[in-house]
Each structure stands twice: as C-alpha cells, then as structure tokens.
C-alpha positions, 0 to 999 in steps of 0.5 A, a space after each residue: 500500500 502506498 500513501 501520497 500526501 500533497 501540500 503547498 496549495 493555496 491562493 496566489 495572484 495571477 503571475 505568481 508562483 507556488 510549489 507543490 510537494 507530494 511525499 510518498 510512504 509505504 514502499 520504496 520505488 525501484 521503477 515508477 512514474 510519478 504524475 501530477 494531475 488537476 481537476 477544476 469544477 465541472 471538468 475532467 481530471 487533466 494530466 499536467 506533468 510526469 516524471 520517471 522515478 529512476 531516470 528523471 525523464 519528464 513530460 508535460 501537458 502543452 498548457 503548462 510547458 515552460 511554466 511548470 517544472 516537475 522534479 523528484 527527490 529520491 532521498 525524501 521519496 518526494 515529487 514536486 511541481 514548481 508552478 510559475 506564471 500562474 493563470 486563473 485557468 490553473 485554478 483546480 485541485 491538484 493531485 499527485 499519483 504513482 504508476 508502479 509500472 513506471 512507463 513514461 509512455 503512459 504517464 498522461 493516462 490517469 488509468 495507468 496510475 495505481 495510487 492517488 493523493 487526496 489533492 491540494 487546492 490551488 486558486 489563482 486570482 486575476 
C-alpha cells in the first residue's frame, strides 16, 4: 500500500508562483512514474506533468510547458511541481499519483496510475 500526501496549495495572484510537494510512504520505488494531475469544477481530471522515478525523464501537458517544472527527490521519496506564471485557468485541485509500472509512455493516462493523493487546492486570482 502506498500513501501520497500533497501540500503547498493555496491562493496566489495571477503571475505568481507556488510549489507543490507530494511525499510518498509505504514502499520504496525501484521503477515508477510519478504524475501530477488537476481537476477544476465541472471538468475532467487533466494530466499536467510526469516524471520517471529512476531516470528523471519528464513530460508535460502543452498548457503548462515552460511554466511548470516537475522534479523528484529520491532521498525524501518526494515529487514536486514548481508552478510559475500562474493563470486563473490553473485554478483546480491538484493531485499527485504513482504508476508502479513506471512507463513514461503512459504517464498522461490517469488509468495507468495505481495510487492517488487526496489533492491540494490551488486558486489563482486575476
């Protein structure tokens, strides 16, 4: 069993920055892909970014490319999402997830992930 706990959400003005953290517990990862998704009210869950645990290979949604950066810190069993140049349309609940199969090719598919965090709210005011 894996537990994922997100933190770092909050209220920020447009153009500002936030850094989300996700700490995993319950097992160590030898091969996995970590992902960040978000869900706004009335919308489907949307892929944001993914990173392979072993090689650090990353992939991003076009909507956040160049503004968001995903990273991981193996020692802390953590994955981060640095969000810069935030826009009101970035407002959503942000979730981290882990795919124990570890393929970056499927990182954009929510169904590929085995465990999810509880989410953290990000609100960007205009």
